[in-house]
ROZA-998771 format. One line per field, with one value per residue (C-alpha): residue number from 1; x, y, z. Coordinates in Angstrom, 1 decimal. Each point is the difference from the previous one (the first is absolute). Layout:
BEGIN
resi [NUM; ...]
x [X; ...]
y [Y; ...]
z [Z; ...]
END
This chain:
BEGIN
resi [1; 2; 3; 4; 5; 6; 7; 8; 9; 10; 11; 12; 13; 14; 15; 16; 17; 18; 19; 20; 21; 22; 23; 24; 25; 26; 27; 28; 29; 30; 31; 32; 33; 34; 35; 36; 37; 38; 39; 40; 41; 42; 43; 44; 45; 46; 47; 48; 49; 50; 51; 52; 53; 54; 55; 56; 57; 58; 59; 60; 61; 62; 63; 64; 65; 66; 67; 68; 69; 70; 71; 72; 73; 74; 75; 76; 77; 78; 79; 80; 81; 82; 83; 84; 85; 86; 87; 88; 89; 90; 91; 92; 93; 94; 95; 96; 97; 98; 99; 100; 101; 102; 103; 104; 105; 106; 107; 108; 109; 110; 111; 112; 113; 114; 115; 116; 117; 118; 119; 120; 121; 122; 123; 124; 125; 126; 127; 128; 129; 130; 131; 132; 133; 134; 135; 136; 137; 138; 139; 140; 141; 142; 143; 144; 145; 146; 147; 148; 149; 150; 151; 152; 153; 154; 155; 156; 157; 158; 159; 160; 161; 162; 163; 164; 165; 166; 167; 168; 169; 170; 171; 172; 173; 174; 175; 176; 177; 178; 179; 180; 181; 182; 183; 184; 185; 186; 187; 188; 189; 190; 191; 192; 193; 194; 195; 196; 197; 198; 199; 200; 201; 202; 203; 204; 205; 206; 207; 208; 209; 210; 211; 212; 213; 214; 215; 216; 217; 218; 219; 220; 221; 222; 223; 224; 225; 226; 227; 228; 229; 230; 231; 232; 233; 234; 235; 236; 237; 238; 239; 240; 241; 242; 243; 244; 245; 246; 247; 248; 249; 250; 251; 252; 253; 254; 255; 256; 257; 258; 259; 260; 261; 262; 263; 264; 265; 266; 267; 268; 269; 270; 271; 272; 273; 274; 275; 276; 277; 278]
x [-4.6; 2.6; 2.0; -2.0; -3.5; -2.4; -3.5; -2.8; 1.3; -2.2; 0.3; -2.2; 0.1; -2.6; 0.4; -2.2; -3.1; 0.5; 2.3; 3.2; 0.9; 3.8; 0.8; -2.2; 0.5; 3.7; 1.7; 3.7; 2.2; 3.6; 2.4; 2.4; 3.3; -1.6; 0.2; -3.2; -0.3; -3.5; 0.1; -2.7; -1.0; 0.2; -3.3; -1.0; -0.1; 3.5; 0.6; -3.5; 1.0; 3.2; -1.9; -2.4; 2.9; 1.6; -3.2; -0.2; -3.5; -2.7; -1.4; -3.7; 0.1; 2.5; 2.7; 3.8; 1.8; 3.7; 1.6; -3.4; -1.2; -2.5; 1.3; -2.3; 2.4; 3.6; 2.6; 3.7; -0.2; -0.4; 2.0; -0.6; 2.5; -1.9; 1.1; 0.1; 2.7; -1.9; 3.1; -0.2; 2.0; 1.3; 1.5; 3.2; 0.3; 0.7; -2.9; -2.5; 1.0; 0.1; -3.5; -1.2; 2.4; -1.2; -3.7; 0.4; 2.4; -1.0; 0.9; 3.6; 2.7; 1.2; 3.4; -1.6; -2.4; 3.0; 1.8; -3.1; 0.0; 3.7; -0.6; -2.7; 1.7; 3.1; -2.1; -1.3; 3.5; -0.6; 2.3; 2.0; -3.1; -1.6; 0.1; -1.4; -3.5; -2.3; 0.8; 3.6; -0.8; -0.5; -3.3; 1.6; 1.4; -3.4; -1.5; 2.7; -1.0; -3.6; 1.0; 2.1; -2.9; -2.3; 2.5; 1.0; -3.4; 0.9; -3.3; -1.1; -1.3; 1.5; -2.5; 1.7; -2.3; 1.7; 3.1; 2.2; -2.6; 1.5; 3.6; 2.0; 0.9; 3.6; -1.0; -3.0; 2.2; 2.2; -2.9; -1.5; 3.1; 0.1; -3.6; 0.5; 3.1; -1.6; -3.2; 1.9; 2.6; -2.6; -2.4; -2.9; -3.2; -0.7; -2.7; 1.2; -2.5; 1.2; -1.1; 3.4; -0.1; 3.7; 0.6; -2.4; 1.9; 3.3; -1.1; -2.9; -0.6; -3.4; -1.9; -3.7; -1.7; -2.6; -2.8; -0.8; -2.6; -2.6; -0.8; 3.6; 0.9; 3.1; 0.5; 1.9; 3.5; 3.1; 3.0; 3.4; 2.5; 3.3; 2.6; 1.2; 1.8; -1.4; 1.7; -2.2; 2.2; 0.5; -3.8; -0.8; 1.8; -2.1; -2.9; -2.0; 0.4; -1.4; -2.9; -0.9; 0.2; -2.2; -2.5; -0.4; -0.4; -2.5; -2.0; -0.1; -0.9; -2.8; -1.4; 0.0; -1.9; -2.8; -0.6; -2.5; 2.4; 2.7; 3.5; 2.0; 1.2; 1.2; 3.2; 2.0; 3.5; 2.2; 2.1; -1.4; -3.7; -0.3; 1.3; -2.9; -2.7; 1.4]
y [17.1; -2.0; 1.4; -2.1; -0.9; -2.2; -0.6; -2.3; -0.2; -2.0; -0.6; -2.0; -0.6; -1.1; -3.6; -2.4; 2.2; 0.3; 1.6; -1.4; 1.5; -0.2; 1.9; 0.5; 2.1; 0.4; 2.1; 0.8; 2.2; 0.7; 2.2; 2.4; -1.8; -3.4; -2.8; -2.2; -3.2; -1.1; -3.7; -1.9; -2.6; 0.8; 1.5; 1.1; 3.7; 1.2; 1.9; 1.6; 1.2; 1.5; 1.8; 1.4; 1.2; 1.6; 1.8; -1.9; -1.0; 1.1; -2.2; -0.8; 0.5; 1.2; 2.6; 0.3; 2.8; 0.8; 2.5; 1.4; 0.4; -2.1; -2.0; 0.3; 0.0; -0.8; 2.4; 0.7; -1.1; -3.7; -2.0; -3.6; -2.7; -2.7; -3.5; 0.9; 2.6; 2.3; 1.4; 1.7; -2.3; 2.7; 2.1; -0.6; -0.4; 3.7; 1.0; -2.2; 1.5; 3.5; -0.3; -0.4; 2.7; 2.5; -0.7; 0.5; 2.9; 2.3; 3.0; -0.9; 1.1; -2.6; -0.4; -0.8; -2.5; -1.7; -0.2; -1.7; -2.6; -0.7; -0.2; -2.7; -2.0; -0.1; -0.8; -3.2; -0.9; 0.6; 2.8; -2.3; -0.9; 3.4; -0.1; -3.5; -0.7; -2.5; -2.8; 0.2; -0.4; -3.0; -0.4; 1.3; 3.1; 0.8; -0.2; 2.3; 2.5; -0.3; 0.6; 3.1; 1.4; -0.4; 1.5; 2.9; 1.7; 0.0; -1.6; -0.2; -3.5; -2.8; -2.6; -3.3; -2.3; -3.4; 1.8; -3.2; -2.4; -0.1; -0.5; -3.2; -1.1; 1.5; 3.3; 0.2; -0.5; 2.9; 2.3; -0.8; 1.2; 3.1; 0.9; -0.5; 2.3; 2.7; 0.2; 0.1; 2.5; 2.3; -0.2; -0.6; -1.6; -3.1; -2.6; -3.2; -2.3; -3.6; -3.6; -1.1; -0.3; -0.4; 3.2; 1.9; -1.2; 1.0; 3.6; 1.2; 1.5; -1.6; -2.6; 0.3; -3.1; 0.7; -2.6; -2.1; 1.6; 0.7; 2.7; 0.0; 2.0; 0.7; -2.3; 0.5; 1.6; -2.0; 2.0; -1.0; 0.7; -0.7; 2.9; 1.2; -0.9; -3.5; -3.1; -2.7; -2.9; 1.4; 0.6; -3.5; -1.3; 2.1; -1.7; 3.2; 0.3; -3.5; 0.8; 3.2; -1.8; -2.9; 2.5; 2.1; -3.1; -1.6; 3.2; 0.2; -3.7; 0.3; 3.0; -2.0; -2.9; 2.4; 1.3; -1.7; -0.5; -2.5; 1.2; -2.8; 2.3; 2.6; -0.1; 1.8; 0.0; -1.6; -3.1; -0.8; 0.1; -3.8; -0.1; 2.1; -1.9; -3.5]
z [25.2; -1.8; -2.9; -2.5; 1.2; -1.9; 1.4; -1.2; -3.6; -2.4; -3.7; -2.5; -3.7; -2.5; -1.0; -2.1; 0.3; 3.7; 2.5; 1.6; 3.3; 0.0; 3.2; 3.0; 3.2; -0.5; 2.8; 0.3; 2.0; -1.0; 2.0; -1.7; -1.0; 0.5; -2.6; 0.2; -2.1; -1.1; -0.7; -1.8; -2.6; -3.7; -1.2; 3.5; -0.8; 0.9; -3.3; 0.4; 3.5; -1.4; -2.8; 2.7; 2.1; -3.0; -1.0; -3.3; 0.8; 2.4; 2.8; 0.2; 3.8; 2.6; 0.0; -0.4; 1.8; -0.4; 2.4; 0.8; -3.6; -1.8; -2.9; -3.0; -3.0; -0.9; 1.5; 0.4; 3.6; -1.2; -2.5; -1.2; -1.0; -1.9; -0.8; -3.7; -0.5; -2.3; -1.6; -3.4; -2.3; -2.3; 2.8; 1.9; 3.8; 0.4; -2.3; 1.9; 3.3; -1.4; -1.2; 3.6; 1.3; -2.6; 0.6; 3.8; 0.0; -2.9; 2.1; 0.3; -2.4; -2.6; 1.7; 3.4; -1.6; -1.6; 3.3; 1.6; -2.8; 0.6; 3.8; -0.2; -2.7; 2.1; 3.1; -1.6; -1.3; -3.7; -0.8; -2.2; -2.1; -0.3; -3.8; -0.4; -1.3; 1.8; -2.4; 1.1; 3.7; 2.2; 1.9; 3.2; -1.8; -1.5; 3.5; 1.3; -2.7; 1.1; 3.6; -1.0; -1.9; 3.0; 2.5; -2.2; 0.5; 3.8; 1.1; 3.6; -0.5; -2.2; -1.1; -1.0; -2.0; -0.1; -1.4; 0.1; -1.5; -3.5; 1.1; 0.4; 3.5; 0.1; -1.5; 2.3; 3.1; -1.1; -0.8; 3.4; 1.7; -2.2; 0.7; 3.7; 0.0; -2.2; 2.1; 3.3; -1.2; -1.5; 3.0; -2.3; 1.1; -2.1; -0.6; -1.5; -1.7; -0.3; 0.1; 1.4; 3.8; 0.4; -2.1; 2.3; 3.1; -1.6; -0.9; 2.2; 3.4; 0.0; -2.0; -0.6; -1.6; -2.6; 0.1; -3.0; -2.2; -1.0; 2.6; 1.1; 3.1; 2.1; 3.0; 3.2; -0.5; 1.0; 1.3; -1.3; 2.8; -1.7; -0.4; -3.4; -2.1; -0.1; -1.4; -1.4; 1.1; 3.6; 0.3; -1.1; 3.1; 2.4; 1.8; -0.1; -3.8; -0.4; 2.4; -2.0; -3.3; 1.3; 1.5; -3.2; -2.2; 2.4; 0.0; -3.8; -0.3; 2.5; -1.9; -3.2; 1.6; 0.9; -3.5; -2.4; -2.9; -0.9; 1.0; -1.6; -2.8; 2.5; 2.0; 2.6; -1.3; 2.6; 0.1; 3.4; -0.7; 0.0; 3.6; 1.1; -1.9; 0.8]
END
């Protein structure tokens, strides 16, 4: 059995007097230390899947097993980094991170908890800004605080729910490099949720397309064979990079054509999508 094993997962919600089946028969295997990217259209159920993996909601069908144990509620073995930073605006960087450290390490002496706060603030490069409040931080710095807060609980699995979606292009590129470095150096297992195919190729060991909803399901995994660290410009010159990108996009577009709803308002974020659809 894989380190993280998902089988037959399904989730529905009440909608307009009826029921909307968001996810159907979702199965996923992630090995320890692997970073898997799940790529899909906006509104296809990606955040629902993250919430299920985090134990924030219960599935209607199927099971989630992490390291041999069933997932049925939130736990210290999993941490989520959301697109929205979720920082407490009246607290400083240090206080925001300390809140998570104190909650996860109540048994440790105060001095040791303080040392952990310093460790993770330094790890994400914010030691110089430890006394600033969120209003004094850039978008990238806020996301670094969110990452530090997730890592400081020492989770086994890091769940990344479109963590770069609210950032400008330059900041996003920098944070992508930082996340790749932190995940690789810490040896964490990670699941990245994104609608950006190029981002997935840059960061992941494998890409798994999520079909267009409703009744979205995971499709055939696509291995990403490039060594780390990866450089976006160098990758863009590789024939295999272009082939992977085209294959993932074509898979997603094919899944959208099969569903009974209009997909004109949904998009896969990539500058090369038109090449595939042309």
